[in-house]
N, C-alpha and C positions, 0 to 999 in steps of 0.2 A: 594532303600531299603524300603521307605515308601509304595510304590505300592505293593511290595511283602508281606509286613506285612498286608496291607489292604486285599489282596487276601486271606490270611490265616484266616481272621476274627479278627485280632488284630487291635486295633486302638491306635494311639499315642496321648497322651495328653501332651501339653507343661508342662514342669516341673516348678512349681511355688515354689520358695523358699522364705519363710517368713523371713524377716530380723530379726535376733536374737535380742531380747530386752535385754538391760543391767540389767533389774530388773523387778519386778512386784509389784503390790499393795498388801500389806498384812495388817493384823490387829494385834495390840498388845494385851496384856492381858486385857486392859480396853476397847477394841473395837475401838480404834482410828486407822484411816488409816495411814499406814507408807509405805515407799518405801523400799522394800527388794531387795538388790543387789544380782545378781546371782553368782558373783565371790567374793571370799574373798578379792582379791586385791582391789576391788572397795569399800569395806567397811572399809578400813584402814583409820586411822586418820592422819592428817598432810599433808605436801606438796605432798608426793608421792600418797596418796589416792586421793587428790584433782585433780592432773594431770590425773590420771587414770579415774576418773569420768568425767572430761571434755572431754577426748578423747572418752569415751564410749557414751556420750550424744551428741557428735559433729554431726552436720547436715550440709551437703555441701551448702545448700541454706541459712544458717543463719550465722551471724557473730556478735561478741560482739563489740560494739562501746561505748567507754567511752568519752563522750563529756562534757566539762565543760560549764555551762551556761555562756553566754556572759554578763558581767556586763554592766549596763546602756543600755541594748538592748530595743528598743521600743516594746511596747505590740502590738501584731498583732490583727487586727480586726477579729472577728468571725461572719460573716454575717449569717451563717446557725445555729448558736447556739440557737436562739429562736425558730426555726422551728423543729430541730431534737432533741433537748434536751440538758441538761447541762452535760458536761463532765468536772470534775474539773481539770483533767490533761491536757486537750487541749482546755480549754474554751476560752482563749484570752479575748478580750474586747468585750462585748456584746453591740450592738448598742442600743441607746436610741430611743424611739419612738418620731417622730417629732410632736411637739404640735403646734397648730395654735396660732394666735395672741390672747393675753389675752384681755378680755373686761374689760374696766375700769367701774366699777359699779357706781361710783360717777358721771361720765359723763353721764351714762345712766339715772340715777335718775334726773339729771339736765335737760336732753332732754325730759323726760316724764313730768316733771313739766312745762316746756316751752310749750309742746303740750297742756296740760290741760289749761293753761292760754290763749293760742291763741284760743282754742276751745270755751272758755267762752265769749270771746269778740265778 
């Protein structure tokens, strides 16, 4: 059938159907952006409206997970936090820079005084 149509000069384009969106972005009287639902059933208040909105916005690749944070869980180290930037929600424990051995300045002063005395003798 496709060949016959091509011979007559017709060409077939695959039909693309845009998924129907449950709503659109609109603006209220003050100019604030709001989400306007396409169907009245989606704008209902209460449990029934909430169920309809969840179903309309449902995406097969996503799911809602409600996990309680574990009490007394150890803080995870974030080794890339200093390189990539600070994210307050996934920051973890940022590593401290390793410092070298501290120099005791009193001992240094004593050593310098000793060198001066030895140099005079």
